[in-house]
Each structure stands twice: as structure tokens, then as C-alpha cells.
N, C-alpha and C positions, 0 to 999 in steps of 0.2 A: 658583363664588364670586360672581361678579357677579350672578347670578339671586337668590342668596340674600340678598346685600346689598340688591337692590331689593325683595325681600319684606319684609324687616324695615323698611325705609324706608317702605314704604306702611302697615305696621301702625302704626309710630309717627306717621304723619301722621295717620291716623284716630283714634288716641288723643287727639291734641292738638286735635280739633275737640269742642268741648262742645255736645251738644244737637243736633248736625247729622245724624249717621248714625243710622238706625233700620231695624228689621227687623220684617217682619209674617208672624204665624204663624198657623195655624188649628188648634183643637183642640177638644175636647168643651167647653172652656168658651166657646167663640166665638173671633172675630177678636181677636188682642191685638197692640198695637203697643207695642214697647219700645224707648225711647230710650237711647242710652248716653250717660253723663256721667263725668267725671274725679271728680265730687263725690258724686253720689249717683243710682244708676239707678233709674227708674220705669217704670211701665206704664200705659198707658190701655187699657181694655177697651171693646169695642163695646156700643152699648144692648142687644144681644140676650142678653147674659150673664145677666141677671136673669131672662128668660123660659126660658132653657134650666136655670137653677137650679131653677126652679120645676117644670120638667118633671121633670127627676132627683128632686126630692123627691117628686112624685106617684108617679113609678115604685116609688121605695122604699117609699112607704106602702102601695101596691098589693101590692108583693111581700110585705111584712110581714103583711098581712091575709090573703093566701093561705097562709102558713106557719101562721098560727094556725087556719085552717080545716082544713088538712091534718093538723096534729099538735096537736089542741086539748087533750089530756091532758099534752103534754109542755112547754107554754108558759105561764108564768103571767103574763108581761107582754112587750109588743113596743113599741118605740118608736125613735125617731131621735135620736141624740144630735148637736146640732150645735156642734162645736168650731171651733178654728183650722185644724185639718187635717181637710178634708173630702173625700168621695170622689166625684168627678164633679159637683160643684157643689151636692150635696145635703147628706148628713151621714153619720154613722156608725151603722149598722142595729145595735141591741142586741136580745137575747132574754135573758129571764128565765127560767130552767128549775128544777126541783126538783133536788135533788142526786142522787136517784136514777134521774133521766131523763135525765142528761148524756149518757150514751154513746147510747142510741137517738137523742137529738137530733142529736148530732155526726155519727152514721152516716147519718141522713137528709140533713143537710146536704151530706155528702160525696159521697153516691151518687146522689141524685136528679138527673134530667135538668135540671131547671129552676134547680138550685143549683149543684153541682159545686165546693163549697168544698173541693178537694182538696189545698191547701197550707196546712200547720199553720205559723203566723206564731210564736206564744208562749202561755205560759200564765204568768200570774202572780196575785197575790192582793193584798188589802188588809185591814186590819185595823181594825175598829169596835167597841171594846170596850164600848161603851154599849148595844149590840143582842144580844139573846139569841143569834142566830147572827151571831157578831162576823166570821167571815171570808168575804170575798166572793172567789171563785175565778173568774178570767176566762180565757175561751179566745179567742184571736183567729185567725181563718181568712181565707183568700184564695181567690177563685175566679180562676184566670189565664184561663178562657174567657170570663166575663163580666166580667172586671177589676171586681170587686166585693169589698169587705171586710165582715164581719160579726162581731159580738162576741157571745159566749155567756157568761152569767153566772149562778153559783149561789152559794148562801149554806150554811154549816155553822158548827157550833161546835167547841168543842176536841176532843171525844170522837167525833164523827161522821165516819166515813171516806168517800171518794169513790172510785168505780171509775177506774182508770188508763186513759188515753186512748191508752196505747202499743198497745192492740190496734187501733186504727184508724190512728194517725199515730206512726211510730218516732220523728219529732222531738219528741214528748213526753216523752221520756225524761229528759232532763237538765233541762228546765223544771220538771217536776214534782219532781224532786230538789231542785232549788232553792227551791220552794214549801215542801216539807216542811223542808228545813234551816232556812229563816228564819221561817217561819211555825208550822210544826208541823202542817200540814194532812196527814192520812195518806191514802195513795193504794194501795187494795189491788188485787191482781193486776198490781202493777208488777213488773218483772223484777229490779230493782236498785234498791231504795229505800234509798238511805243519803245521808249528809251529802255534799255537793259543794262548799261554800265555807268552812265553818269547820273548825277543826283536829279532829285525832282527840281523842275524849273530851271534845268540848265540851258543855256543858250549857247548856240554855235555847234559845230561838230569837230571835236579834237583832232581827228586825223587828216583833215584837210590841209594841204599844204600852206594855204594863207591863214590858217589859225596860229595865232602867236603862241610860242613855246610858253610863255608865263601866264598864259590865259588871261581872262578878264575879272575872275573872282577868285576868292579863296576862301576855304572852309576851315574853320578853327572852333575851338571849344572856349567858350567865354566863362571864366571861372566866377565871374561877379553875378552873371544872370543864369548860371549854371545850366546852360544849353548850348546847342551848336549854332553859331551865326555865320551867315554869307556876307562877305564884304568885299568891294571892289579892290583889286590889286593896286597899291599905290606905287605904280612905275610910270614915268613920263613916256609919252608915245615916242620920243626921239630914242629913248633906250629900247623900246620894244622893236622898232624898225633899224636899229643899229646905225641911226643917223646922227652921229656924234663925232667929235674930233678925238682922234687917237694920238696919244703921245708919240707914236712911232711915225706919225705922218710928217714930222719936221725933217726927216731924212729924205735925200733926193732919190729919184729911181736909179738903179744900177748899183746902190750900195756904196757910193763915193762918200764917206763920212766926212772927210777932211773938207768939203765944200758945204757941209751942212750949217745952218745957222745955229749958233751957241745959244743954249736955252738960259733964261736969265737966272743968275744966282740968287740964292735965298739970302734974304737979309737976316 
């Protein structure tokens, strides 16, 4: 008990000292010195961080260029997406591929000795209704050996199917079912392509941009029937499409309220 008491006392003492105790660690990003504070922790990085970031970025560019040379017919674009979540100080590598070349490219990335992206992270999608091929299907892969991530993207319309990646990655089963359920992208050769998040008998795909936010049906528990019932949502179509007159439309453009028509007074 005495030893435990001294440990907690020492930890409490360190916590009470603002900006005094720090630790230095070395990683791929360079040497980082982190200071602890009761208010807000912050880190100061060494000047060689920028140089290492540029080195990592050049390595990623060279790697993407080599992929384009090795599989020229399967890659339409290759670039580096620089976001807040970067990989090893560079960015996230992105490959754009045709929808009929998705499986060959994924197999190459999994099996080639220079890639070894053998860890399937996720499969997701995004909807862009203004484009002819409105759905962007994204595969996120991870190479445990090289500690590298890559994103494979393809585009399809409402009626074009994509071959399932379950023949390469067993972990693609449920993510592809989710994309089918929420977006309506069909994956052929899938072992069990059925809805996974919505209810039985659900109509439509909720994450499409043209799907109404209020939906078409509602699910509730009927206390008289002692069961769950599904009923149509009692909302007018004008309300769904926001096609109704707003009380603010009486004001003219430009904010000249003096010229606005006066609303009728209540009786």
C-alpha cells in the first residue's frame, strides 16, 4: 500500500507541473518533443520534418508511376490526395480504374511483391447525381509489410454492375452489402448480396441524393395490435420537395424592407 501511495503521489505531482515535463520520441516523422500541460498539450517537431515529408511524397509519386507502367490498361488516373490524415508524412495514394478492371487491379495490388496490399479495410461509395456515372465506389487497402495505404476508385451508373471483391478479400462481404443496401450498386458474383442495414421489404436506397430525407414509410409500434407496423409517411409531396411558399418571400431582393408589401393584419 505504501508503494502504491508513493506512485500516485508522484503522478499527481507531475500533473501539477505545467509545461515542465516532456518526452522526446523518434518516429518516421522525425524527432518530436511533446510537452504536457493541464490546459492544452502541444508538440514541437524538429526542422527535418519537412524534408522527410518531401521524401515520403517523392517515394509515393515514384510508386504510383511504376504502377501505371506495370498495369497501363487498368489505371486511368493516379494521384496523391493530401488531407489531414496523411500516411508517413506524404498523402493518400489514389488509383482511378475502370469498373471492369477493378478485380485485376485489386489482385495485382494484393499479390505483387512490391505492393502486398493484403489487408482489406473498407468498401464504400458516394453519390454524384449530376454525373453520368453517378456512383463512386471506393476500396481502401492496407499493406502491413510496407505500412502503406492505397485507395482504389471506380465509377458506375445505376444499371452497371461491378464484380464482387469477395473472391480476393473475404472481408468485402458485408461492406459490399452495405453499398448495395444504401446506394443500390449491384455486385455480381457476391455470395450473399442482400440488404444489411434497412428493414425487410424496404424500398429504395437511403444514401442516394434523390432519396427524400423524410423517407416514404415509417416504422412504429402499435400498442393496440401489439406489434410493429409499417405505414406511409403522411407528408405532402410539396413539403418533401420544399415546393411551398415561404413567409420570407414577401420581402424583395436586396433586403429593402421599406418597399415590401405589408402583411394583412390579423382580425
